[in-house]
N, C-alpha and C positions, 0 to 999 in steps of 0.2 A: 570706894565702891562705884563701879561703872553704871551707866544708865541701863545697860543690858542686864546687869545683875539685879538692879532694882526691879526691872520688868519681870524677871524670872521669879523673884520672891514676893512680888506684890500679891495681896490677898485677892481671891477670886471676886470678880465683879458680880452684880446681880444677874447679868445675862449668862454667867457661867453656871449658875445654880440650876439643878434639874427643875424643869417646868412640867408639872403633871396636872395642872388644873384642867386643861382641855380633855385629858384622858378621863379624869374623874367625872367631868361633865358627861362623857359618853356613858359611864356606868350609871349615873343618876338618870339620864335619859332612858336607858334600857330598863332600869328598874321601874321607872315611872310608867313606861309602856306596858310592862307586865302588870302593874297595878291597874291600869286602864282596862286591860284585857280581862282582869278578874272582877273589877268593880263596875265597869260600864253597863253590862247587861242587867244589873240589878234594877235599873230604872225602868226599862221597857220590857221586863220579863212578864209578858201577858199571854193569855190564852190566844192562840192564833185565830180562833173564831172571832175575836174582837176586831181583827184587822179589816173586816168588811164593813164595820160600823164605826165611823170616826168618833161619834158621840160616846159610845161605850168604851172605845179604846182610850180616849182622852180621860174619861172618868176613872179608868184603872190607874192612871198616872197621878191622880189628885193626891196631894200631900207628899209627893216624892221630889219636890224641888231641891231639897238638900243634896240629893244625888247629883243633880245637874250642876249645882254650884261646885261641888267637889270635882266633878268631871271637868269643868272649865279650868279649875286651878291646875289639875293634873295635865291637861292638854297644853296650857301655856308654859308650864314648867318644862315639859318634855320638849316643846318647840325651842325654847331658849337654850336648853342644854344641847340639843342637836345642832343648833347653829354654832355654838362654841366648839363642839366636837368636830364639826365640819372644818372650821378654820384650822384647828390643831392638826387634824388628819391630813389636810392638804399640805401643811408645812412639813409634817413628818415624812410624807411620801416624796415631796419635792426634794428633800435633802438626800434621798437615796436613789431617786430615779434620774435618768439622763435629762439634760436640759431640753425643754420642748415637749416632754412627755405629757400626754393628755390624762394619764391616770390620776394624778393629784386633783385636777379640776373635776373629773368625772366623779371621783369619790366624794368630794365636797358637794357637788351639785345634787347628788342623790339624797344626802342628808338634808340639804336646804329645801328640796322639793317636799320632803316629808314634813319638815318644820312648818312650811307654808300651809299645808293641808291641816295641820294641827291647829294653827291659828284660826283658820276658817271654821274648823269644828268648834273651837272655843267660842267664837262669835255666835254660832248657832246656839250654843248652850246658854249664852247670856240672854238672848231673846226668848228662848224656851223657858228659862227660869222665871222671867217676869210674866210671861203669859200664864204659867202655872199658878203664879201668885194671884192672878186676877182672872181665873177661869170664867167667871160669870160675865166678864166684859170682853171675852176673846172668842173669835170664831174657832170652832173645834176643828175645822178642816185646816186652818192655818197651823194650829198646834200639832196636828197629826203630821203635817208636812215637815215641820221643824224637827219632830221626833225622828223622821226618816233621815234628815241631815245629821242629827246627833248620832244615829246608828251607822253612819257611812263615812263622812269625811275624816274624823280623827283615827279611823281604823285602817285607812289605806296607806300603809307604810311601804308601798311598792317601790318608791324612790330609793329606799335603802338598798334595794337589789342592785342598783348601779354601784353603790359604795362597796357592797360585799364582793361584787364581781371585779371591781377595780383593785381591791386589796388582794383578792385571790390571784389575779394576773401578776400584780407587782411582786407577790411572794413567790409564785411558782416560776416566773420568768427570770427575775433578777435577785431574788432573796431580799427584797426591800423590806419584807417583814418575815417573821419566823415561818418556817415551813408548815408547822402545825396550824398556825393561825390562817395561813393561806388555804390549807385544805378545809378547815372549818368554815372559812368565808365562802369557799366554793360550794360547800354543802348548803349553807344558808341561802346563797344566791339561787341555787336550784330549787329550793323550797319556795322562795319568793316567786320565782318564775312559774312554778306549778300553781300557786294561788291565782296568778294572772291568766292562766290558760283555761281556767274554769270559773264560773260565777261565784267565786268565794274570795273576792279580794280582801274582805275583812280579815281573813286569816293571815294576811301578810304581816300583820302586827306581831304575831307570835315569833316567827323566826327572826324578823328584823329587830325586835326588842331584845331577844336573846343574843343576837350578834353584837348589838351595841354594848350590852353589858359585858360580854366576854372580851370583845376587842378593847373596850375602854380599860378594863381591868388589866389586860395583857400589856397595853402600852404604859399604864401607870406603873406596873411592876418592872417593866423594862427600864423606865427612867430611874428606878431605884437600883438597877443593876441586877435584878433578880430574873429578868426575862431575856429573851434573845430575839 
């Protein structure tokens, strides 16, 4: 038996096996983002009339530190999964795009920007948690300011708009992804842009998390040979 025959009949190496972990990370990130969208407002769900009085506003949050703790865990989980998804998406697009294309880097950069903001938001949650645990020793104005950060940083998933746009262009221009995913990505990109054109940046989380879930699932199924 020749060496050529041996090479042809050799068992597949580890690198030949379908690698879907990065795509699954995208699904987890998206689902976590959806959980944040549903769960996060429960903490600061207060009468708007309290916003003019920090003492009363902070008093309305007393005993809700568990919400902040869970929110921190969700934020960090989403950040980590987005970073893994970014690396995998870059590799996936680079394999289909011409050498030197900016699209793989832009797609990854958008996800990493969002991951960074999620880590910042998680940090705010940590400080807010301990302040709520010791309200009698904490300045109410400080707690109110932290609550503003809690309600802002982890919600601004605008960076994912870069990723959705890059995937849309890659799919529509060179079929680097399936056409339906390209069209869906374009729609999500437009929705993210819309949230940035008006003072509603928090809402970027909704289309961005939905896109991460759908795109991750699509790539995961594609690796199984069920997608295109």
